[in-house]
N, C-alpha and C positions, 0 to 999 in steps of 0.2 A: 423538624425541618419544614420550612414553608414550601408552598407549591412553586414559588418563584425561584427559590434556591435549588429545588429539585430539577426544575426545567433548565436552569443554568448549568447544573452538574451534567445533565444528559447532553446538553448542547456542546459542552467542552469535550465530552467523551466522543461524540460523533465527529467533531472537527479534528480531534487528534487521530481518530481512526482514518479519516479521509486523508490527512496529510501524510500519515505513515504509509498508506497503501498507494498513494498517487504515483510515486516513481516507478513502482513495479508494474502498475497498470498501464502507465504511459509506455514503458519499454515493451510490454506485451502487445499493446496496440500497434506500435510502430513496426515491431518484428512481424506481426501478423499481416499488416498491409504490405510490407516489403516482400515477404515470402509469397503472398497472394499474387503480387505483380510479377514476380519471377516465375511462378508457376503458369501464369497467364501467358507471358511472353514465350516461355520455352515449351509450353504445352505438355509439361510433365505433371501428371496427376497422381503420382505415387504419394500416399499419405505420409510415409516416412520422410520424404523429401522436404515437406513443409514442417513437420512436427519436430524433428530433431534440431534444426536451427532455432526455432521458436523457443524450445525448452532450453537450449544453450544460452540464448540471449537472456531469458528470464533468470536462469541460475547465475549468470555473470552479473546481472543487475542486482540480484539478491546479495551476492558477495560484496559488491561495491557499496550498496546503500545500507547494508546491515548495521554498521557502526552508527550511522546517522539515525536510523530507525530506532536503535536501542537507546540512543541519547534522548530522543524525543519522548519515548515511552517512559524512560527513567525520570525525566523532568516532570512529565504529567503525573506519574505515580508519587513522586516526592511532594509535589504541590497538593495532590489529593490527600495524602496522609498528613501533611502539615496542617491542613484545614479540617482535620477529622473532628476536632472539638466543636467547631462551628456547625458541622452537619449533625451532630448528636443532639443539638438543642431542639 
């Protein structure tokens, strides 16, 4: 395997990891900002008040996006195993 092919393989793996994690990270960011604003406005500083809705939003996003994430990872894995002969050279 040449250095250029290895770099391309690593680039594809990093891009796939970024695209798979992006929806969950975006939901976690939005939920964190919204809960932070709600806590700021209501002056409620209880840790459970912010943690439980954030966790719920994250789990809901995981359930919603899991089929898409699985399809992207399966596509990447199939492509990777399909080109396995090219990487062995």
